[in-house]
N, C-alpha and C positions, 0 to 999 in steps of 0.2 A: 884385301886385295890389293898387294903392293904394286905400285908400280915403277918398272926399269925407266929408266935415264942413262944412256951413255956406261952403262955397265954397270950400274953402285944403283943398289935400291931404295926408293923413295918409299915415301908413307902412303898410307893408302887416300883416293879420295877424298875418302869422309877427313878423315887428321889433314892432310894438307888443305882443306879449307879450315880447318880450328873447330876446336872442340866445342865456341862462345856463338857458334853460325848461326843465324836465324833466317833460316833462307827460307823462300814459298814452301820447300819439299821437307824442311827438319821442324818437324814437329815434335815438341818435347811437353807442350805445357796438359795440364787435365782441363776435364771439361770443366765448364764453371757451374751443372747444373748441382744444386746440394745435390751429398749422397753419392754423387758419381765419380770413378774413381780411373772411367777411359780415357785414351789418349785422345785429346783435341786431334780434331780433324779436319776442322776448319773454324772462324767466326762467321755469323749470323750478326748482319747490325754490329749491334757490341759484345753481342754472346760469342764466346768458343766454345764448341763444343764436340762430342764425340758422331759417331757415324750415329747410330742410334736416336740421338736428338738433334741432328741437323737432321734427318727425317721427319719427325716430330716436328718440329719446326717448320719445316715447310710442311707438310701435310696443314697447318692450323692456318699458314699466309694463304695456301692455294683455296683453303673454303671457306676465307675471308675474302677476298680477290670472287669467290663464284657467289658472294652473297652480293658482293656489291655490284657486278653487273649486271644479278635479277635484280636488287632493289631498285626504282625508279629516282631514289632521293638522297642516292649515295653516290650522284654524280660529281661532286666538289672534289671528290678522294682519290677521283682515280689515278690520278697525277702519283699522288703517297705510295699507292699501292700498285702500279705501274713499276716505278722503282724498287718499290720490293720484292718484287714480282722475277724481275733481271738482274737482281741481288744472287736471288734462291735460282734460276737456273745457271748463275755464271759462276756458283758454288758447286752445285752439283757438275757441273762442266768441272773444276778445277782438281775437284775431288774425283772423278772417275779415269783423268788424266795423271794422275797421279802413278806414282811407279807404288799404288801399298796393293798389299795382294786384297782382293773382293771376290768374292761369291759371287755365282749366279745370280741368288736373292739379290744382293745389295746391290750388283750393278743395272737388276732391274728397279731396283727403286729409286736410285738415282737414274736413269732412263725414263723414266714415269714418271715424279717430277718434273725433270726437265720437257719432255713433252706437255703436261698440263700446264705446266708455269708460260711457254709459248702458244698455245690455244687459250689461256685467259690473255695474255699483252691484248691478243689479235681481238678479242671480247672488247675488252674496255677500250683500247683504242678507237675503235668503230664507236660504241658509247661516248664518247670523247670527241670525234667528230659529229657525231649527228647533235651531239648538245651547244657544239659552237658555229655551227646550221645552223641550228633553231634561235641562239643570241643573236646568232647576226640577223637572219629572217625579223625575228623579230624589233630586233636596233635599228631596222633596215626603215619598219613604217611605224614606228614611233620617231624617225626623225621625221620622213616624210609627212609627217603630220605638223610635225610643230613647223616644218618650215614653210608648208602651208596656212600654217596659224598667224605666221608670221608675214608672209606674206598680205595678208587680209587686211593686218593692224596697217601696214607699209601703206596698202592704199587707200 
């Protein structure tokens, strides 16, 4: 759509920005997954992904995060998983807000990713807080024990 200024036709908004514009809304690269020629919609981590591969990768991350919450031994990895979940949710929201044509199923998938990410993020933060309280409590008992032993040696 041409832009009119002072009775003179100007180039369209896209042309005015320049062909080489690599803004966040203009994505011309292909998906980085092997044998996929679809257009990239976002990057997740180091991968540039089309919509379908973004959703598939997001669900892999969500399932891993769910396993992390349920496993008592995965507490140290919570920080890294939280970062991935936050990026996943942010990318899903960015895709949903772009002026690209999405059908209801695609919108539902993005909403599911966003909501599940939020639930898991809350669960992981609770797990981290519980772990920190346990460490602080255990550390406090050890500190008190050491202080008592030191005071006995002094006396």
